[in-house]
MISE-754010 format. One record per residue: x, y, z of N, C-alpha, C in turn; residue number from 0. Coordinates in steps of 0.1 Angstrom, whole numbers, plus 2048, in hexadecimal, padded with zeros to 3 digits. Layout:
// MISE-754010
{n.east:X&n.north:Y&n.up:Z&ca.east:X&ca.north:Y&ca.up:Z&c.east:X&c.north:Y&c.up:Z&k:NUM}
...
This chain:
// MISE-754010
{n.east:482&n.north:31E&n.up:90C&ca.east:482&ca.north:31B&ca.up:91A&c.east:491&c.north:31D&c.up:91F&k:0}
{n.east:492&n.north:324&n.up:92A&ca.east:4A0&ca.north:326&ca.up:92F&c.east:4A5&c.north:319&c.up:936&k:1}
{n.east:4B2&n.north:31A&n.up:938&ca.east:4B9&ca.north:30E&ca.up:93E&c.east:4B4&c.north:30C&c.up:94C&k:2}
{n.east:4B1&n.north:317&n.up:954&ca.east:4AC&ca.north:315&ca.up:961&c.east:49E&c.north:30E&c.up:961&k:3}
{n.east:495&n.north:313&n.up:957&ca.east:488&ca.north:30D&ca.up:956&c.east:489&c.north:2FE&c.up:952&k:4}
{n.east:492&n.north:2FB&n.up:94A&ca.east:494&ca.north:2ED&ca.up:946&c.east:498&c.north:2E4&c.up:952&k:5}
{n.east:4A1&n.north:2EA&n.up:95A&ca.east:4A5&ca.north:2E2&ca.up:966&c.east:499&c.north:2E1&c.up:970&k:6}
{n.east:491&n.north:2EB&n.up:971&ca.east:485&ca.north:2EA&ca.up:97A&c.east:47B&c.north:2E0&c.up:975&k:7}
{n.east:479&n.north:2E0&n.up:968&ca.east:470&ca.north:2D6&ca.up:961&c.east:475&c.north:2C8&c.up:963&k:8}
{n.east:482&n.north:2C6&n.up:961&ca.east:488&ca.north:2B9&ca.up:963&c.east:487&c.north:2B4&c.up:971&k:9}
{n.east:489&n.north:2BD&n.up:97A&ca.east:488&ca.north:2B9&ca.up:989&c.east:479&c.north:2B6&c.up:98C&k:10}
{n.east:470&n.north:2BD&n.up:986&ca.east:462&ca.north:2BA&ca.up:989&c.east:45E&c.north:2AC&c.up:983&k:11}
{n.east:463&n.north:2A9&n.up:977&ca.east:460&ca.north:29C&ca.up:971&c.east:467&c.north:291&c.up:979&k:12}
{n.east:473&n.north:293&n.up:97E&ca.east:47A&ca.north:289&ca.up:986&c.east:472&c.north:287&c.up:993&k:13}
{n.east:46D&n.north:292&n.up:998&ca.east:465&ca.north:291&ca.up:9A5&c.east:459&c.north:288&c.up:9A3&k:14}
{n.east:452&n.north:28A&n.up:998&ca.east:446&ca.north:282&ca.up:995&c.east:44A&c.north:273&c.up:994&k:15}
{n.east:454&n.north:270&n.up:98D&ca.east:459&ca.north:262&ca.up:98B&c.east:45C&c.north:25C&c.up:999&k:16}
{n.east:463&n.north:264&n.up:9A1&ca.east:467&ca.north:25F&ca.up:9AE&c.east:45B&c.north:25C&c.up:9B7&k:17}
{n.east:451&n.north:265&n.up:9B6&ca.east:445&ca.north:263&ca.up:9BE&c.east:43D&c.north:257&c.up:9B9&k:18}
{n.east:43D&n.north:254&n.up:9AC&ca.east:436&ca.north:248&ca.up:9A7&c.east:43E&c.north:23B&c.up:9AC&k:19}
{n.east:44B&n.north:23C&n.up:9AC&ca.east:453&ca.north:230&ca.up:9B1&c.east:450&c.north:22F&c.up:9C0&k:20}
{n.east:450&n.north:23A&n.up:9C7&ca.east:44E&ca.north:23A&ca.up:9D6&c.east:440&c.north:233&c.up:9D9&k:21}
{n.east:436&n.north:237&n.up:9D1&ca.east:429&ca.north:231&ca.up:9D3&c.east:429&c.north:222&c.up:9D1&k:22}
{n.east:430&n.north:21E&n.up:9C6&ca.east:430&ca.north:210&ca.up:9C3&c.east:437&c.north:208&c.up:9CE&k:23}
{n.east:443&n.north:20D&n.up:9D2&ca.east:44A&ca.north:205&ca.up:9DD&c.east:442&c.north:205&c.up:9EA&k:24}
{n.east:43B&n.north:210&n.up:9ED&ca.east:433&ca.north:210&ca.up:9F9&c.east:428&c.north:206&c.up:9F8&k:25}
{n.east:421&n.north:206&n.up:9ED&ca.east:416&ca.north:1FD&ca.up:9EA&c.east:41B&c.north:1EE&c.up:9EB&k:26}
{n.east:426&n.north:1EC&n.up:9E5&ca.east:42C&ca.north:1DE&ca.up:9E5&c.east:42F&c.north:1DA&c.up:9F3&k:27}
{n.east:434&n.north:1E3&n.up:9FB&ca.east:437&ca.north:1DF&ca.up:A09&c.east:42B&c.north:1DC&c.up:A11&k:28}
{n.east:420&n.north:1E4&n.up:A0F&ca.east:413&ca.north:1E1&ca.up:A16&c.east:40D&c.north:1D4&c.up:A11&k:29}
{n.east:40E&n.north:1D1&n.up:A05&ca.east:409&ca.north:1C4&ca.up:A00&c.east:411&c.north:1B9&c.up:A06&k:30}
{n.east:41E&n.north:1BA&n.up:A06&ca.east:426&ca.north:1AF&ca.up:A0B&c.east:424&c.north:1AD&c.up:A1A&k:31}
{n.east:421&n.north:1B8&n.up:A22&ca.east:41E&ca.north:1B7&ca.up:A30&c.east:411&c.north:1AF&c.up:A32&k:32}
{n.east:407&n.north:1B3&n.up:A2A&ca.east:3FA&ca.north:1AC&ca.up:A2A&c.east:3FC&c.north:19D&c.up:A27&k:33}
{n.east:404&n.north:19A&n.up:A1D&ca.east:406&ca.north:18C&ca.up:A19&c.east:40D&c.north:184&c.up:A24&k:34}
{n.east:417&n.north:18B&n.up:A2A&ca.east:41E&ca.north:184&ca.up:A35&c.east:415&c.north:180&c.up:A40&k:35}
{n.east:40C&n.north:189&n.up:A44&ca.east:403&ca.north:186&ca.up:A4F&c.east:3F8&c.north:17C&c.up:A4B&k:36}
{n.east:3F4&n.north:17D&n.up:A3F&ca.east:3EA&ca.north:173&ca.up:A3A&c.east:3F0&c.north:165&c.up:A3A&k:37}
{n.east:3FC&n.north:164&n.up:A36&ca.east:403&ca.north:157&ca.up:A36&c.east:406&c.north:153&c.up:A45&k:38}
{n.east:40A&n.north:15C&n.up:A4D&ca.east:40D&ca.north:159&ca.up:A5B&c.east:401&c.north:154&c.up:A62&k:39}
{n.east:3F5&n.north:15A&n.up:A60&ca.east:3E9&ca.north:156&ca.up:A67&c.east:3E1&c.north:14C&c.up:A60&k:40}
{n.east:3E7&n.north:146&n.up:A55&ca.east:3E0&ca.north:13B&ca.up:A4E&c.east:3D2&c.north:13F&c.up:A49&k:41}
{n.east:3D2&n.north:14A&n.up:A41&ca.east:3C5&ca.north:14F&ca.up:A3C&c.east:3C0&c.north:146&c.up:A31&k:42}
{n.east:3B3&n.north:146&n.up:A30&ca.east:3AD&ca.north:13D&ca.up:A26&c.east:3B1&c.north:141&c.up:A18&k:43}
{n.east:3B8&n.north:139&n.up:A10&ca.east:3BC&ca.north:13D&ca.up:A03&c.east:3B1&c.north:13D&c.up:9F9&k:44}
{n.east:3A5&n.north:139&n.up:9FC&ca.east:39A&ca.north:139&ca.up:9F3&c.east:392&c.north:147&c.up:9F4&k:45}
{n.east:395&n.north:14F&n.up:9FE&ca.east:38E&ca.north:15C&ca.up:A00&c.east:393&c.north:165&c.up:9F5&k:46}
{n.east:38B&n.north:16D&n.up:9F0&ca.east:38E&ca.north:177&ca.up:9E5&c.east:399&c.north:180&c.up:9E9&k:47}
{n.east:398&n.north:186&n.up:9F4&ca.east:3A2&ca.north:190&ca.up:9F9&c.east:3B0&c.north:189&c.up:9FA&k:48}
{n.east:3B0&n.north:17D&n.up:A00&ca.east:3BD&ca.north:176&ca.up:A02&c.east:3C3&c.north:173&c.up:9F4&k:49}
{n.east:3BB&n.north:16E&n.up:9EB&ca.east:3C0&ca.north:16B&ca.up:9DD&c.east:3C6&c.north:178&c.up:9D7&k:50}
{n.east:3BF&n.north:183&n.up:9D8&ca.east:3C4&ca.north:190&ca.up:9D2&c.east:3D1&c.north:194&c.up:9D9&k:51}
{n.east:3D2&n.north:192&n.up:9E6&ca.east:3DF&ca.north:196&ca.up:9ED&c.east:3EA&c.north:18D&c.up:9E8&k:52}
{n.east:3E7&n.north:180&n.up:9E8&ca.east:3F2&ca.north:176&ca.up:9E4&c.east:3F6&c.north:178&c.up:9D5&k:53}
{n.east:3EC&n.north:17B&n.up:9CD&ca.east:3EF&ca.north:17E&ca.up:9BF&c.east:3F8&c.north:18B&c.up:9BD&k:54}
{n.east:3F4&n.north:195&n.up:9C4&ca.east:3FC&ca.north:1A2&ca.up:9C4&c.east:40A&c.north:1A0&c.up:9CA&k:55}
{n.east:40A&n.north:199&n.up:9D5&ca.east:417&ca.north:196&ca.up:9DC&c.east:420&c.north:18E&c.up:9D3&k:56}
{n.east:41B&n.north:185&n.up:9CC&ca.east:424&ca.north:17C&ca.up:9C3&c.east:42A&c.north:185&c.up:9B8&k:57}
{n.east:424&n.north:18F&n.up:9B4&ca.east:42A&ca.north:198&ca.up:9AA&c.east:436&c.north:1A0&c.up:9AF&k:58}
{n.east:434&n.north:1A6&n.up:9BB&ca.east:43F&ca.north:1AE&ca.up:9C1&c.east:449&c.north:1A5&c.up:9C8&k:59}
{n.east:446&n.north:199&n.up:9CB&ca.east:44F&ca.north:190&ca.up:9D1&c.east:458&c.north:188&c.up:9C8&k:60}
{n.east:455&n.north:189&n.up:9BB&ca.east:45C&ca.north:181&ca.up:9B1&c.east:46B&c.north:183&c.up:9B1&k:61}
{n.east:471&n.north:18E&n.up:9B3&ca.east:480&ca.north:18F&ca.up:9B3&c.east:486&c.north:188&c.up:9C0&k:62}
{n.east:47E&n.north:186&n.up:9CA&ca.east:483&ca.north:180&ca.up:9D6&c.east:47F&c.north:172&c.up:9D9&k:63}
{n.east:479&n.north:16B&n.up:9CF&ca.east:475&ca.north:15D&ca.up:9D1&c.east:481&c.north:154&c.up:9D1&k:64}
{n.east:480&n.north:14B&n.up:9DA&ca.east:48B&ca.north:141&ca.up:9DB&c.east:497&c.north:145&c.up:9E3&k:65}
{n.east:498&n.north:151&n.up:9E8&ca.east:4A4&ca.north:155&ca.up:9EF&c.east:4A4&c.north:14E&c.up:9FD&k:66}
{n.east:499&n.north:14E&n.up:A04&ca.east:498&ca.north:148&ca.up:A11&c.east:48D&c.north:13D&c.up:A11&k:67}
{n.east:48F&n.north:133&n.up:A19&ca.east:484&ca.north:128&ca.up:A19&c.east:479&c.north:12D&c.up:A22&k:68}
{n.east:46D&n.north:127&n.up:A20&ca.east:462&ca.north:12A&ca.up:A29&c.east:461&c.north:120&c.up:A34&k:69}
{n.east:45C&n.north:124&n.up:A3F&ca.east:459&ca.north:11C&ca.up:A4B&c.east:44A&c.north:11A&c.up:A4D&k:70}
{n.east:446&n.north:10D&n.up:A4D&ca.east:438&ca.north:10B&ca.up:A4E&c.east:435&c.north:104&c.up:A5C&k:71}
{n.east:42B&n.north:109&n.up:A63&ca.east:428&ca.north:103&ca.up:A70&c.east:41D&c.north:0F8&c.up:A6E&k:72}
{n.east:41A&n.north:0F0&n.up:A79&ca.east:411&ca.north:0E5&ca.up:A78&c.east:403&c.north:0EA&c.up:A75&k:73}
{n.east:3FF&n.north:0F6&n.up:A79&ca.east:3F2&ca.north:0FB&ca.up:A77&c.east:3F0&c.north:101&c.up:A69&k:74}
{n.east:3FA&n.north:101&n.up:A61&ca.east:3F9&ca.north:106&ca.up:A53&c.east:3FE&c.north:115&c.up:A51&k:75}
{n.east:402&n.north:11B&n.up:A5C&ca.east:407&ca.north:129&ca.up:A5B&c.east:415&c.north:128&c.up:A55&k:76}
{n.east:419&n.north:132&n.up:A4D&ca.east:425&ca.north:132&ca.up:A46&c.east:42D&c.north:13F&c.up:A49&k:77}
{n.east:43A&n.north:13E&n.up:A4C&ca.east:442&ca.north:149&ca.up:A4E&c.east:44B&c.north:149&c.up:A42&k:78}
{n.east:449&n.north:152&n.up:A39&ca.east:450&ca.north:153&ca.up:A2C&c.east:45B&c.north:15E&c.up:A2E&k:79}
{n.east:467&n.north:15A&n.up:A2F&ca.east:472&ca.north:163&ca.up:A32&c.east:475&c.north:16C&c.up:A25&k:80}
{n.east:472&n.north:167&n.up:A1A&ca.east:474&ca.north:16E&ca.up:A0D&c.east:46A&c.north:17B&c.up:A0E&k:81}
{n.east:45F&n.north:179&n.up:A13&ca.east:455&ca.north:184&ca.up:A14&c.east:45B&c.north:18F&c.up:A1E&k:82}
{n.east:460&n.north:18A&n.up:A29&ca.east:466&ca.north:193&ca.up:A33&c.east:472&c.north:19B&c.up:A2D&k:83}
{n.east:47A&n.north:193&n.up:A25&ca.east:486&ca.north:19A&ca.up:A1E&c.east:481&c.north:1A4&c.up:A14&k:84}
{n.east:477&n.north:1A0&n.up:A0D&ca.east:471&ca.north:1AA&ca.up:A03&c.east:46B&c.north:1B6&c.up:A09&k:85}
{n.east:465&n.north:1B4&n.up:A15&ca.east:460&ca.north:1C0&ca.up:A1C&c.east:46B&c.north:1C9&c.up:A20&k:86}
{n.east:476&n.north:1C3&n.up:A25&ca.east:481&ca.north:1CC&ca.up:A29&c.east:487&c.north:1D3&c.up:A1D&k:87}
{n.east:489&n.north:1CC&n.up:A12&ca.east:48F&ca.north:1D2&ca.up:A06&c.east:486&c.north:1DD&c.up:A00&k:88}
{n.east:479&n.north:1DA&n.up:9FF&ca.east:470&ca.north:1E4&ca.up:9FA&c.east:46F&c.north:1F0&c.up:A04&k:89}
{n.east:470&n.north:1ED&n.up:A11&ca.east:470&ca.north:1F8&ca.up:A1A&c.east:47D&c.north:201&c.up:A19&k:90}
{n.east:488&n.north:1FB&n.up:A17&ca.east:495&ca.north:202&ca.up:A15&c.east:494&c.north:20A&c.up:A08&k:91}
{n.east:48E&n.north:204&n.up:9FD&ca.east:48D&ca.north:20B&ca.up:9F0&c.east:483&c.north:217&c.up:9F2&k:92}
{n.east:479&n.north:215&n.up:9FA&ca.east:46F&ca.north:220&ca.up:9FC&c.east:476&c.north:22C&c.up:A04&k:93}
{n.east:47E&n.north:228&n.up:A0E&ca.east:485&ca.north:233&ca.up:A15&c.east:48F&c.north:23A&c.up:A0C&k:94}
{n.east:496&n.north:233&n.up:A03&ca.east:49F&ca.north:239&ca.up:9FA&c.east:498&c.north:242&c.up:9F0&k:95}
{n.east:48D&n.north:23D&n.up:9EB&ca.east:485&ca.north:245&ca.up:9E2&c.east:47F&c.north:252&c.up:9E9&k:96}
{n.east:47B&n.north:250&n.up:9F5&ca.east:477&ca.north:25C&ca.up:9FD&c.east:482&c.north:266&c.up:9FE&k:97}
{n.east:48E&n.north:262&n.up:A01&ca.east:49A&ca.north:26B&ca.up:A02&c.east:49D&c.north:271&c.up:9F5&k:98}
{n.east:49B&n.north:26A&n.up:9EA&ca.east:49D&ca.north:270&ca.up:9DD&c.east:493&c.north:27B&c.up:9DA&k:99}
{n.east:486&n.north:278&n.up:9DE&ca.east:47C&ca.north:282&ca.up:9DC&c.east:47F&c.north:28F&c.up:9E4&k:100}
{n.east:484&n.north:28D&n.up:9F0&ca.east:487&ca.north:298&ca.up:9F8&c.east:493&c.north:2A0&c.up:9F2&k:101}
{n.east:49D&n.north:299&n.up:9ED&ca.east:4A8&ca.north:29F&ca.up:9E6&c.east:4A3&c.north:2A7&c.up:9DA&k:102}
{n.east:49A&n.north:2A1&n.up:9D2&ca.east:495&ca.north:2A8&ca.up:9C6&c.east:48D&c.north:2B4&c.up:9CA&k:103}
{n.east:485&n.north:2B3&n.up:9D5&ca.east:47E&ca.north:2BF&ca.up:9DA&c.east:488&c.north:2CB&c.up:9DD&k:104}
{n.east:492&n.north:2C7&n.up:9E4&ca.east:49C&ca.north:2D1&ca.up:9E8&c.east:4A3&c.north:2D7&c.up:9DC&k:105}
{n.east:4A7&n.north:2CF&n.up:9D2&ca.east:4AD&ca.north:2D4&ca.up:9C6&c.east:4A3&c.north:2DD&c.up:9BE&k:106}
{n.east:496&n.north:2D9&n.up:9BD&ca.east:48C&ca.north:2E0&ca.up:9B6&c.east:48B&c.north:2EE&c.up:9BD&k:107}
{n.east:48B&n.north:2EE&n.up:9CA&ca.east:48A&ca.north:2FB&ca.up:9D1&c.east:496&c.north:304&c.up:9CF&k:108}
{n.east:4A2&n.north:2FE&n.up:9CF&ca.east:4AE&ca.north:305&ca.up:9CC&c.east:4AE&c.north:30B&c.up:9BE&k:109}
{n.east:4A9&n.north:303&n.up:9B4&ca.east:4A9&ca.north:308&ca.up:9A6&c.east:49F&c.north:313&c.up:9A4&k:110}
{n.east:493&n.north:312&n.up:9AB&ca.east:489&ca.north:31D&ca.up:9AA&c.east:48F&c.north:329&c.up:9B1&k:111}
{n.east:496&n.north:328&n.up:9BC&ca.east:49B&ca.north:334&ca.up:9C3&c.east:4A6&c.north:33A&c.up:9BA&k:112}
{n.east:4AE&n.north:332&n.up:9B4&ca.east:4B8&ca.north:337&ca.up:9AB&c.east:4B2&c.north:33E&c.up:99F&k:113}
{n.east:4A7&n.north:339&n.up:99A&ca.east:4A1&ca.north:33F&ca.up:98E&c.east:49A&c.north:34C&c.up:993&k:114}
{n.east:495&n.north:34D&n.up:99F&ca.east:48F&ca.north:359&ca.up:9A4&c.east:49A&c.north:364&c.up:9A6&k:115}
{n.east:4A5&n.north:35F&n.up:9AB&ca.east:4B0&ca.north:369&ca.up:9AE&c.east:4B5&c.north:36E&c.up:9A0&k:116}
{n.east:4B6&n.north:366&n.up:996&ca.east:4BB&ca.north:36A&ca.up:989&c.east:4B1&c.north:374&c.up:983&k:117}
{n.east:4A4&n.north:371&n.up:985&ca.east:49A&ca.north:37A&ca.up:97F&c.east:49A&c.north:387&c.up:987&k:118}
{n.east:49C&n.north:387&n.up:994&ca.east:49D&ca.north:394&ca.up:99B&c.east:4A9&c.north:39C&c.up:997&k:119}
{n.east:4B4&n.north:395&n.up:995&ca.east:4C0&ca.north:39C&ca.up:991&c.east:4BF&c.north:3A2&c.up:983&k:120}
{n.east:4B8&n.north:39A&n.up:97A&ca.east:4B6&ca.north:3A0&ca.up:96D&c.east:4AC&c.north:3AC&c.up:96D&k:121}
{n.east:4A2&n.north:3AB&n.up:976&ca.east:499&ca.north:3B6&ca.up:978&c.east:4A0&c.north:3C3&c.up:97D&k:122}
{n.east:4A9&n.north:3C0&n.up:987&ca.east:4B1&ca.north:3CC&ca.up:98C&c.east:4BA&c.north:3D1&c.up:982&k:123}
{n.east:4C0&n.north:3C8&n.up:97A&ca.east:4C9&ca.north:3CD&ca.up:96F&c.east:4C1&c.north:3D5&c.up:965&k:124}
{n.east:4B5&n.north:3D0&n.up:962&ca.east:4AD&ca.north:3D7&ca.up:958&c.east:4A9&c.north:3E5&c.up:95E&k:125}
{n.east:4A6&n.north:3E6&n.up:96A&ca.east:4A2&ca.north:3F2&ca.up:971&c.east:4AE&c.north:3FC&c.up:971&k:126}
{n.east:4BA&n.north:3F7&n.up:973&ca.east:4C5&ca.north:400&ca.up:974&c.east:4CA&c.north:405&c.up:966&k:127}
{n.east:4C6&n.north:3FE&n.up:95B&ca.east:4CA&ca.north:402&ca.up:94E&c.east:4C0&c.north:40B&c.up:948&k:128}
{n.east:4B4&n.north:40E&n.up:94E&ca.east:4AB&ca.north:417&ca.up:948&c.east:4B0&c.north:425&c.up:94C&k:129}
{n.east:4B1&n.north:42D&n.up:941&ca.east:4B7&ca.north:43B&ca.up:944&c.east:4AC&c.north:443&c.up:94C&k:130}
{n.east:4B1&n.north:44A&n.up:956&ca.east:4A8&ca.north:452&ca.up:95E&c.east:4AB&c.north:461&c.up:95A&k:131}
{n.east:4A0&n.north:468&n.up:959&ca.east:4A1&ca.north:476&ca.up:956&c.east:4A0&c.north:47E&c.up:963&k:132}
{n.east:4AB&n.north:485&n.up:965&ca.east:4AB&ca.north:48D&ca.up:971&c.east:4AA&c.north:49C&c.up:96D&k:133}
{n.east:4A2&n.north:4A3&n.up:973&ca.east:4A1&ca.north:4B1&ca.up:970&c.east:4A9&c.north:4B9&c.up:97B&k:134}
{n.east:4B1&n.north:4C1&n.up:976&ca.east:4BA&ca.north:4C9&ca.up:980&c.east:4B1&c.north:4D5&c.up:984&k:135}
{n.east:4B0&n.north:4D6&n.up:990&ca.east:4A9&ca.north:4E2&ca.up:995&c.east:4B3&c.north:4EC&c.up:99A&k:136}
{n.east:4B2&n.north:4F8&n.up:995&ca.east:4BB&ca.north:502&ca.up:998&c.east:4B4&c.north:50C&c.up:9A2&k:137}
{n.east:4BB&n.north:50F&n.up:9AC&ca.east:4B6&ca.north:519&ca.up:9B5&c.east:4BF&c.north:525&c.up:9B4&k:138}
{n.east:4B8&n.north:530&n.up:9B2&ca.east:4C0&ca.north:53C&ca.up:9B1&c.east:4BF&c.north:543&c.up:9BF&k:139}
{n.east:4CA&n.north:547&n.up:9C3&ca.east:4CA&ca.north:54E&ca.up:9D0&c.east:4C7&c.north:55C&c.up:9CD&k:140}
{n.east:4BD&n.north:561&n.up:9D3&ca.east:4BA&ca.north:56F&ca.up:9D2&c.east:4BD&c.north:576&c.up:9DF&k:141}
{n.east:4C3&n.north:580&n.up:9DD&ca.east:4C7&ca.north:588&ca.up:9E9&c.east:4BD&c.north:594&c.up:9E9&k:142}
{n.east:4B7&n.north:596&n.up:9F4&ca.east:4AE&ca.north:5A1&ca.up:9F6&c.east:4B7&c.north:5AD&c.up:9FA&k:143}
{n.east:4B2&n.north:5B8&n.up:9F6&ca.east:4B9&ca.north:5C4&ca.up:9FB&c.east:4B9&c.north:5C5&c.up:A0A&k:144}
{n.east:4C2&n.north:5CB&n.up:A0F&ca.east:4C4&ca.north:5CC&ca.up:A1E&c.east:4B9&c.north:5D3&c.up:A24&k:145}
{n.east:4B1&n.north:5DB&n.up:A1D&ca.east:4A6&ca.north:5E2&ca.up:A24&c.east:49A&c.north:5D9&c.up:A27&k:146}
{n.east:499&n.north:5CE&n.up:A20&ca.east:48D&ca.north:5C5&ca.up:A22&c.east:490&c.north:5BB&c.up:A2D&k:147}
{n.east:49C&n.north:5B9&n.up:A31&ca.east:49F&ca.north:5B0&ca.up:A3C&c.east:49B&c.north:5B6&c.up:A49&k:148}
{n.east:494&n.north:5AD&n.up:A51&ca.east:490&ca.north:5B3&ca.up:A5E&c.east:49C&c.north:5B5&c.up:A68&k:149}
{n.east:49A&n.north:5BF&n.up:A70&ca.east:4A5&ca.north:5C1&ca.up:A7A&c.east:4A6&c.north:5B6&c.up:A84&k:150}
{n.east:4B2&n.north:5B4&n.up:A8A&ca.east:4B4&ca.north:5A9&ca.up:A93&c.east:4AA&c.north:5A8&c.up:A9F&k:151}
{n.east:4A5&n.north:5B3&n.up:AA2&ca.east:49C&ca.north:5B3&ca.up:AAE&c.east:48E&c.north:5AD&c.up:AAB&k:152}
{n.east:48B&n.north:5AC&n.up:A9E&ca.east:47E&ca.north:5A6&ca.up:A9A&c.east:47E&c.north:597&c.up:A98&k:153}
{n.east:489&n.north:590&n.up:A9B&ca.east:48A&ca.north:582&ca.up:A99&c.east:47F&c.north:57A&c.up:AA1&k:154}
{n.east:47C&n.north:57D&n.up:AAD&ca.east:471&ca.north:576&ca.up:AB4&c.east:464&c.north:578&c.up:AAD&k:155}
{n.east:461&n.north:583&n.up:AA7&ca.east:455&ca.north:586&ca.up:AA1&c.east:454&c.north:57D&c.up:A94&k:156}
{n.east:45F&n.north:57A&n.up:A8D&ca.east:45E&ca.north:571&ca.up:A82&c.east:45B&c.north:563&c.up:A86&k:157}
{n.east:460&n.north:55F&n.up:A92&ca.east:45E&ca.north:551&ca.up:A97&c.east:44F&c.north:550&c.up:A9B&k:158}
{n.east:449&n.north:55B&n.up:AA0&ca.east:43B&ca.north:55A&ca.up:AA3&c.east:432&c.north:559&c.up:A96&k:159}
{n.east:436&n.north:560&n.up:A8C&ca.east:42F&ca.north:55F&ca.up:A7F&c.east:430&c.north:551&c.up:A7A&k:160}
{n.east:43B&n.north:54B&n.up:A7B&ca.east:43D&ca.north:53D&ca.up:A76&c.east:435&c.north:533&c.up:A7E&k:161}
{n.east:434&n.north:535&n.up:A8B&ca.east:42C&ca.north:52D&ca.up:A94&c.east:41D&c.north:52E&c.up:A91&k:162}
{n.east:419&n.north:53A&n.up:A8C&ca.east:40B&ca.north:53C&ca.up:A89&c.east:407&c.north:535&c.up:A7C&k:163}
{n.east:410&n.north:534&n.up:A73&ca.east:40D&ca.north:52E&ca.up:A66&c.east:40F&c.north:51F&c.up:A66&k:164}
{n.east:416&n.north:519&n.up:A6F&ca.east:418&ca.north:50A&ca.up:A6F&c.east:40C&c.north:504&c.up:A76&k:165}
{n.east:408&n.north:4F8&n.up:A71&ca.east:3FC&ca.north:4F1&ca.up:A77&c.east:3FF&c.north:4ED&c.up:A85&k:166}
{n.east:3F5&n.north:4EC&n.up:A8D&ca.east:3F6&ca.north:4E8&ca.up:A9B&c.east:3FB&c.north:4DA&c.up:A9C&k:167}
{n.east:403&n.north:4D7&n.up:AA6&ca.east:408&ca.north:4CA&ca.up:AA8&c.east:3FF&c.north:4C2&c.up:AB1&k:168}
{n.east:3FC&n.north:4B6&n.up:AAE&ca.east:3F3&ca.north:4AE&ca.up:AB7&c.east:3FA&c.north:4A4&c.up:ABF&k:169}
């Protein structure tokens, strides 16, 4: 495998890894947004969906626990500032990952273009190194004797003969 092919393969692999990370951070942001609103609107913690969201949110919220205090209202709704901070951080990470994916796409395109240019240059080099056989055509000038040349007064007649033998123009 050539060096260019290895670079292209490496960039493709990196692109797959970046898209997996992008998907994870995007999913984590969506789960945290759902958890924030479920906490804010005091959703029933015994409901299956709410339990799933809280369980999923606790996994992605783990690095941010305890950074900020939570504010609880009299009706039981909770504003968890750690969740808001986590949403912002995961959102920023998602944007950075998206930028990295765009950069990798551009690099992959450049590497493919460079490989195509190198292949085209190699093909042109190979074409120019093939020996070409040229045949020399020799034309011999024959001079007719002076007696066979028409007199100068018959030049219009020769033009008429040529006009009769050429195909009609449309």
